[in-house]
C-alpha positions in Angstrom: -0.2 0.2 -0.2 2.7 2.5 0.8 3.8 2.1 -2.7 0.6 2.9 -4.1 0.8 6.1 -2.2 4.1 7.1 -3.7 3.1 6.8 -7.0 0.4 8.8 -6.4 2.6 11.9 -4.9 4.8 11.3 -8.1 2.0 11.3 -10.4 0.7 14.6 -9.4 3.9 15.9 -9.1 5.1 15.2 -12.5 1.6 16.7 -13.4 2.0 20.0 -11.7 6.0 20.4 -13.4 4.6 20.1 -16.9 4.5 23.4 -18.4 1.0 25.1 -18.9 -1.3 24.4 -22.1 -2.4 27.0 -24.4 -5.5 26.7 -26.3 -4.9 25.2 -29.4 -4.3 27.4 -32.5 -6.8 27.1 -35.3 -7.0 29.2 -38.4 -10.2 31.3 -37.7 -8.8 31.8 -33.7 -7.0 35.3 -33.3 -5.7 34.7 -29.8 -4.2 32.0 -27.1 -5.3 31.9 -23.7 -2.7 30.3 -21.6 -4.1 28.0 -19.5 -2.6 26.2 -16.2 -0.3 28.5 -13.9 1.1 31.8 -15.1 4.9 31.7 -16.7 7.2 33.6 -14.3 8.3 36.0 -17.3 5.7 36.0 -19.6 6.2 37.2 -23.4 3.1 38.7 -25.6 3.6 37.3 -29.4 1.7 39.5 -32.2 1.4 37.8 -35.4 1.6 39.8 -38.4 -0.2 38.3 -41.5 2.5 38.8 -43.7 4.4 36.4 -41.3 6.5 39.0 -39.0 6.5 37.9 -35.3 7.1 40.6 -32.6 7.1 39.2 -28.7 7.4 42.2 -26.2 7.3 40.9 -22.2 4.4 41.7 -20.0 6.6 43.2 -17.4 7.7 46.3 -19.6 3.6 46.8 -20.1 3.2 50.8 -18.7 -0.4 50.8 -19.5 -3.3 49.0 -21.6 -6.6 50.3 -23.1 -9.9 49.6 -24.7 -12.0 51.6 -26.6 -15.3 49.8 -28.0 -16.5 52.6 -30.3 -13.0 52.4 -32.1 -12.9 49.6 -31.3 -9.4 49.5 -30.5 -7.2 48.1 -27.9 -4.0 49.7 -27.2 -0.9 48.1 -25.0 2.2 50.7 -24.3 5.6 48.7 -23.7 7.5 51.7 -22.7 9.5 51.7 -26.0 6.9 50.7 -28.5 3.2 50.8 -28.6 0.5 48.6 -30.0 -2.5 49.1 -31.5 -5.1 46.3 -32.0 -8.1 47.1 -34.2 -11.0 44.9 -34.3 -14.4 43.5 -33.3 -15.3 41.5 -29.7 -11.9 42.3 -28.4 -13.8 43.9 -25.1 -13.8 40.9 -22.9 -11.9 38.1 -22.9 -9.3 39.2 -25.2 -8.8 42.6 -22.6 -9.1 40.5 -19.6 -6.1 38.2 -21.3 -4.0 40.6 -21.4 -4.4 43.2 -18.0 -4.4 39.4 -16.4 -1.0 38.5 -18.6 -2.8 35.0 -20.1 -2.6 36.1 -23.9 0.0 34.0 -25.4 -0.4 35.4 -28.4 -2.4 38.0 -31.0 -3.1 37.5 -34.6 -3.9 39.3 -37.4 -6.7 38.2 -39.9 -5.1 36.6 -42.9 -8.5 37.7 -44.8 -11.8 39.1 -44.8 -13.4 36.0 -44.8 -12.1 35.4 -41.4 -14.8 37.9 -40.0 -18.0 35.9 -39.7 -20.6 35.2 -37.1 -18.5 31.9 -36.0 -16.1 34.1 -34.6 -16.6 36.1 -31.9 -13.0 38.2 -31.9 -12.0 39.3 -35.0 -8.7 41.3 -35.7 -8.6 43.3 -38.8 -5.0 45.0 -37.8 -2.2 44.8 -35.2 0.0 47.6 -36.1 3.1 49.4 -33.7 5.0 52.4 -33.3 8.1 52.7 -31.7 7.8 55.6 -28.6 9.3 59.2 -30.0 12.2 60.4 -27.1 12.1 63.7 -26.7 15.8 65.7 -27.4 18.2 66.2 -25.1 17.9 69.7 -23.9 21.5 71.3 -23.4 
């Protein structure tokens, strides 16, 4: 009986040590929310339709905003500001970014991905480096 208890403890520790699972990526998914435990130093990956990817650390986030009339989410990382335009982003996506649980966000490959089956549609992701003011003499 004692061996059985040890096996159970070892199995529970193996499961706890496995990396957190993210939702599976599908063609019409525009983001992925992290399942399981939070990673110590997570990055947020932005995937552009041309294949370019940009990863920025959550630790650098200065502020996040969502404007429902635009609709647009803006994330300021201090040195670069990201703008995410689309629809349906005000609930799960915004909350996921705020809680550092979003693993990746991607732009739509075509307008045909904007349909009733998609609760969220990301039309465009853009970024601008923060402009630094010139040092005064």
